[in-house]
N, C-alpha and C positions, 0 to 999 in steps of 0.2 A: 311937591304936594299941590302948591297952585296950580300946576298944569294939568293935574288930574282933576281939581274941582273944575277948572274951565272945561275940560272935557265933559264932565258929568252936566253942567250947566248947557254945553252945546246940545248933549243927548236929550235933555228935557225940551229944550227949544224945538227940536226936531220932530220929537214925537208929537207934542203938542199941536203944532201945524198938521201933522198927518191926521191926528185924530179929528182936529176941525174940519179938515177936507172929507173924511170919511162920513162924519156926522151929517155935513152940510148935503153932501151927495145923496145920503140916504135920505134924509128929510124933504130934499127938494122933489122926491118922486110922491112923496105922500100928503104933502100940506102945502095950503097956500102961502101960509106965513113963516115958511121954513127957515127964513134969515134970523127974524127974530127967536125962534124956537131953537136955532143953533147957537145962538148967544146966550140963551138962559141956561142950556145943557152945558155949556162950555164953562160959563161964570161958575155954575154949580160944582162942576167936577173939579175946577181950579181952586175954589174955595175950599172944597172939602179936602182934597189931596193935599193941598200945603199946610192948611191948618193942621192936619195931623201928622205931616212931615216934619214940620218944625216942632210940634209937640213931642214927637219922638227923638228929634234932635237935643230938644230941652231936657228930656228925662231920663236919656240915654245912660243907663250905667249905676243911676240912682234909685235908692231905694223909697220912692214916693208914688206909690201905687195908687193910694188914693186921691191925690193929688190930679194923676194921670187920668184916672178912670173918671173922676168928675168933669176934667175938661173934653175929654172923650164923649160923655155924654152930651156936653152943650154942642159938640160938632153934629152929632147924630140927630139931636132936635133941631137945630137952626138950618141944617143943610137943605132940607125939604122947601125952606120958606121962599126961596127964590122963585119955586114954581108958583107960590102963592101970590108974590110981587106981578107976576105975569097975569094970572088968571084970577085976580081978586074981584074983578066984577062979575064973574060967572059963578065964582065960589060962593054963591048966596045961600046954600044948604050945607049942613054939617057932614051929610053922606057924601058930597060932591067934593067937598074940601079934605076929608078924609081919604076919599079915591086918589086924588092927585097927590096928597101927602104920601101915603104909603107906596104908590107907584114910583116916585121919584125916590123915595128910601130905599128900597129893593133894587131899582135899577140904576141909580147914579151914586148915591151915598155910600151904601156898604160896599160895593165893587171897589171905589175908589179909595175907601179907607184901607181895604186890603192892598190895592195897589201902591198905595203911598206907604205902607208897612214894608212890602216887598223891595221897594225902592230905596227904603232907608237902609234896610240888613244888606242889601246887595252894595251900597256906597260902603257902608261900615266894613263889609269884609273886603273891599277891594283895598281901601285906604289902610286898613290895619295890616292886610298883608303886604302892602307896598312899605308901609313903616316898619313892618318886622324886618323885611330883606335888606332895608336901609341900616338898621341897627345891626343886623349880623354882618353887613358888608362893613360898616364902622368898626365892629370888633375885630374882624379878621384883618382890617387893616392897621388897627392899632396893634395886634399880636404879631403881625410881621415886622410892624417898625420894631417893636421891641425886640424880637427874635434876630432881626438884621443887626440891632446894635450891641449884641452879646459878643463882639469880636475881644479876644482875649488881650485886655491891655498889658498884660506882661511882656508880650510880643512887642508892641510900641516902644515900652520902656528899655528893654534890653537892646532893640535896635538903633535908638538913639545913643546908649551907652557904649555900642559898637563902632558907630560912626563918631562918636565923639573920640574914640582911642585911636580910629584911623587919621582922623584929622590931626590929632596930637604928634601922631607918628608922620604925618605928612605923606601918608599911603596914597599911590596912584589911583586906588581904587574908592577913595573917599568921594569925589565928585559923582560917580555913578552911583554908588549907595544913596547919597541925597536925592539925585535924579529919580531913583526907584521909590524911596520913601515918599516922595511928594506924587508920585503917579498913583502908589497905592493909597495916598490918603485923600486924594482928588477922587477918586472912583469910589472909596468907602462913603466920602461925605456928600458928592454932588451926583455922579452918575448913577448910583445905585437906587435913586429914589423914584426911578422909573420902574414901571411893572415888568418889563423884561429889556434885556440888553442883548447886543450881539454875543454870540457866544465866542468869538475872538476876542473880545473885550475882557470876558470873562477869564479867558485862557491867558492872557496878558497880565490879568491880576495875579493869578496864581503863579506865574513866571516872577514876577516882581518879590512876591512872598517868599518864594524859595531863594531867589538872588539874596534876600536880606537874611534869611535863616542861615544861608552859608556863610556869612560873616562869622559864624560862631566855629567853624571848623577851618582848619587850616588843609586839609586835604582837598583832592578833587570833588567835585560836585558829589554829595552823599545821595542826593535824590534826582530821580530822572522822569521827565515829563515826556510822554509819547503822545502824537495826536495823529489820529487815523480818520481818513474820510472827509466830506465837504462840509465845512464849517462855516463858510460864507453865508449862507441863507439862513442858518440856525440862529434862533434867540432861545433865552433861557433866563429864568429869575435870578436875579444878582444876589450875589453871595451865597449861594446854595452849596458850593463845594468846599469853602475855605474851612469849616469846621472839620471836615474829613482830613484835610490835610494837615490843620494844628493837631489833630490827635495822632498822626502818624509821627510827628516829629515830637510832641510831647511824651508819647509812651515809648519811643525808642530808647535803646541805650545811650547813655550820654557821648560813648566813643562809636561813631559810625563809619563804616566802610564806604567808599565810593560806590554809589549805586545802590546803596543799601535799602532806600525807600523808592518803590516803583509807584509811578502814577501814570495809567493807560488811560485815554479817554478816546472812543470810538464813535462815529456816528454813520450808520447805516440804517438805509430805509425808513428814514424819519423818527429812528429809535438812538438815542443817547446812552452809552453805557460808560460808566467811570469807575474805574478799579484802583483802588488805593492799598498798597500792600507795605507793609513795615514790620522789623522785627520787633521782638517785645523784649523789654529789659528785664534783669534778672529778678527783680524785686516787685515788677509792677502788679503780676497776677492779673485779673479781670478788672483793671481800673478804668477801662474805658466806659465801663456802667456804674461807676462809682456815683453816690449821692452826692447831688449838687453840681455833677459835670453837666456842659452846656454844649457839647459836641455832638454825639448822635441823637438824643432826645431832641435838642434845636433843630437838627434835620429832619428827624421824623415827622415833628409840628409844622415844618414848612413846607414839607412835601404832601402832608395831610390836606393843607390849607389850598397850596396852589396846584398839585397833580393829583386829585382826589381819584383813585381807581386806574390812574394811568402810570404807575410807577412801582417799582420793587427795590427793596433794599436788603442784600443780604450779607451776614456777617460770619467769616469764618476764623476760628482760633484753633491753630494747631498745635499750640504750645509755644512755638518759636516763631511763628509769623502770624501775623493778625492782618485779615483782609476783608475790606469793606468793598462791595460793589453794587453800584447804584445805576439803575436802568428806567429811563423816562422814556415812555412809547408816545407815538403819535405826536411827536416834540413840534414840528412846524404847525399843523392843524391845531394843536392843543393852544398855542401861543394865539392864532388867529381868534380863536373861540371866546379866550379869556380877555383878548382886547376890545371884541365886540361887545361884550357882556359888560365890562366898565364903562364903555361909551353909551350903552344903553341907559345905565344907571346914572 
């Protein structure tokens, strides 16, 4: 906000310098004492402009119309007297005094009263607009932080219990599980604080999650992740896909066959498409939409904040299979635009 005020100060200085030059140029062609008259016009303009400008600043938004009108009347009456200070030896008659008074009143005082009001309204509009944008940005950042923090804690507790069992049995898979969990936690706590992350890192996070979930099953991998297209140059908002994968495990039957959960991620022509398909447990019904659930509602909110008008989320329930398909369009272009927007603010 200080930077905006400095910009307005610079604009004021430049405009007054330009106004002084224009007045001097005009008067130098009409009168011999143009320099003195230019100084008088400039002093009168400055006095009227900033007296009213700071008067508006003081009484802006306050219900003190009487005090404001009283002080405004004082400015209107006193403004033309600078002319009188210049011409006091010549203003020896009331008619001559009245002529100079009303000439300066209508040619200088009233126009600059209006200009000061216009400047105050313009500055207030710009400052209030910037404040509103900053508040909206802070609200969005706070909501995004809250939404990102809504990772199911039961998964972490279950994973720790599974790793404890592996360690107790001295299973060879225990060290790998610990490394996977450390990688997952590092990503959640530290790396996901960025506005965007490489898509490859988000995919690694999903793979770590799937590997830790697999500790619950004795069979071959119950979930398959297929990635197609070039992902090296793509970026994505962090922790955007995890809730879709969480739902797939949560609402699947307790016993899963190998490959029962299918995750397919395709990047093609700057469009990312993620499809998550899972079987539905016999007693699940439509629990993906249950009150208090944080899966799909969480994803919808984050998509609306991060990718407005540039995404689609389709849900299909055939009774035996549940499929969620997420598409994010103009992926790379949208990332650059969002980063530029954040840098600007």
